[in-house]
N, C-alpha and C positions, 0 to 999 in steps of 0.2 A: 206631266202636262194634263191640264184639265180636259175632261171628256164628258159625254152626256151621263154616264153612270159614275162619275167620280174621276179621280186621277187616272190617267192613262200612262201606261209604261210602253216604251218603244224598245223592242228587243231585236237585234240583228237576227236574220233568218239562220245563219250559221250557228249562232248561239242557241237558238230555239231548237234546232235539229240536235245539236249536241246534247242538250238538256233532255229532249225527248228520248234519244237513244239511251242515255244513261238511266233515265227513270223508267224505260220500258213503255213509253206511250206510242200510240199509233196516231200519227198526224196525217190528215189529208190536206195537203197544201196546194191541191189543184184549184183552179178558179171556181170550179163547181163546188168543191169541198169548202173553200173559204166562203163562198156565197152562202152555203147552208149554215156554216157556223155563224156567219153574221146574222142570220135570221133566228139564231138559237137565243136563249135566254142570256142576260147579262150575268147571271150567276155562274154559267159555265165559264165565261171569260174571266170573272173574278176569281173563280176557283183556279183556273189555269194560271192566272197572274199570282195568286197566293202560292201556288206550287213552284212557280219560277222564283218568287221572292224567297220561299223556303230553301229552294235549291241553292240560290246565291248565298243565303245565310250559312248553309252547310258548307258551301264552297269556302266561305270566310272562315269556317271552323277547321277547314282541311289542314292548315299548318299546325294547329294545336293537336289535332288528331294524329298527325304524323309524328309530332314530338311524343305524344302518348305511346304511339306504336313503337317508336324508337326506344323510349324508356322501357316499355313492356319487353321488347327484344333483349335489351341489356339485362333486365331483370331475369328474363328466361336463361340468357347466356350464363349469368352469375349463378342461378339456380342449378343449371347443368353442371357448372364447374364445381359448385359446393357438393352436388350429388356424387360427381366423380371423385372428389376428395374424400367424401364420406365413405364411398365404396372402397377406395384405396386403403383408408384407415381401417375399415372393417376387415378388409382382407389381411392386413397387417396384424390386427388384433386376433383374428381367427388363427393366423400362423402362430402367433405367440401362445394363444391358448392351447393349440395342438402341442406346441413344445413344452409347455407347462404341464400338460396332461401326461406327455411322455415322461417328463422329469418326475412327476408325482408317481406314475407307475413304477419307474425304477427305484424311487425312494421307498415305495410301499413294499416292493420285492426285497429291498436290502433290509427294510425293517422287519419283514416276516422272517428273512434268513437270520438276522441277528436274534430275533425273539426265539426261533428254533434252537440256535446255538446256546442261548442263555438257558432255555429249558433243559437242553442236554446237560449243560454244566450244572444246573441246579439239581437235576436228577443224579449227577455223578457225586455232587456234594452231599446230597441226602444219603446216597448209598455209602459214601465214605464215612459220614457221621454214624450211620448205623453199624458199619464195620468197626469204627472206633468204639461205639457203645459196647458192641459185643466183646471187643478185646478188653475194654475197661472192666466189664462184668467178669470175664475170665481172669483178669489180673486181680480183681478184688477177690474173686473166689480162690485164686492161688495164694494171694497174700493172707487171706484168712486161713487157708489150709496150712500155710507156712507158720503163721502166727500160732496156730494150734499145735503144730508140730513143735514150734520153739517153746511154747508153754509146757508141752508134754516132755520135751528134752530138758527144759529147766527144772521141771518137777523131778524127772529121773536123776538130773545132776544133783539136785538137792538131796534126793534120796541116797544117791551114791555117796555124796559127801557125808551124809549122816551115817550111812553104813561104814564108810571109810573111817570116819571119827570114832564110831563105836568099835571097830576092829582095832584101831589104833589104841583106843582106850583099853580094850581087852588085852591087846599086845603088851601094853605098858603095865597093866595089872599082872599079866602073865610073866613079864620080865621081872617085875617086882617080887611077884610070888616065887618065881624060879630063883631069883637071888636069895631070898629068905630060905628056900628049901636048900638051896645049895649051901647056904651058910649053915643051916642046920645040920645037913649031911656032913659037912666038914666038921662041924663041932661034934657031931656024934661019931663020925668016923675018924676023925682025925687026929 
């Protein structure tokens, strides 16, 4: 409604008190206080009216703000749920990691044990090879010694065969010579 300083707004006293309480205003609504305010500048009334209008505008925004609050609460609840799920998943992964570390430790221990066994077997094989090499060398030496003995025995056998052939030849000659001598003796003696 039109007034001497422009449009005038009429606000019920209960609404004015409620807005004043919410905004933290101190209002003197006694007759004397109202009279003093009426003598004040129009700017104060306009400022008060602007504040009331601003408050009403914010009241109009209250449903949207409540929806935003509700949305924020839902997002917060979802974030809490996601965080709890992530904590649960992290705990599960930590448990799996611990199990994998245990399995890894067991596998490493088994690998070390197998490595030690292989090293012992390799050492035994090397020792056995050395023993075989020693025996091979001894067998080669023995074979060479036997071969030398066989050659020596073959030479001796050849020599004995030659000696035997020579003696046989001598015996044959002796027999032939004795036969001639005997014949001669017979012829002479006989």
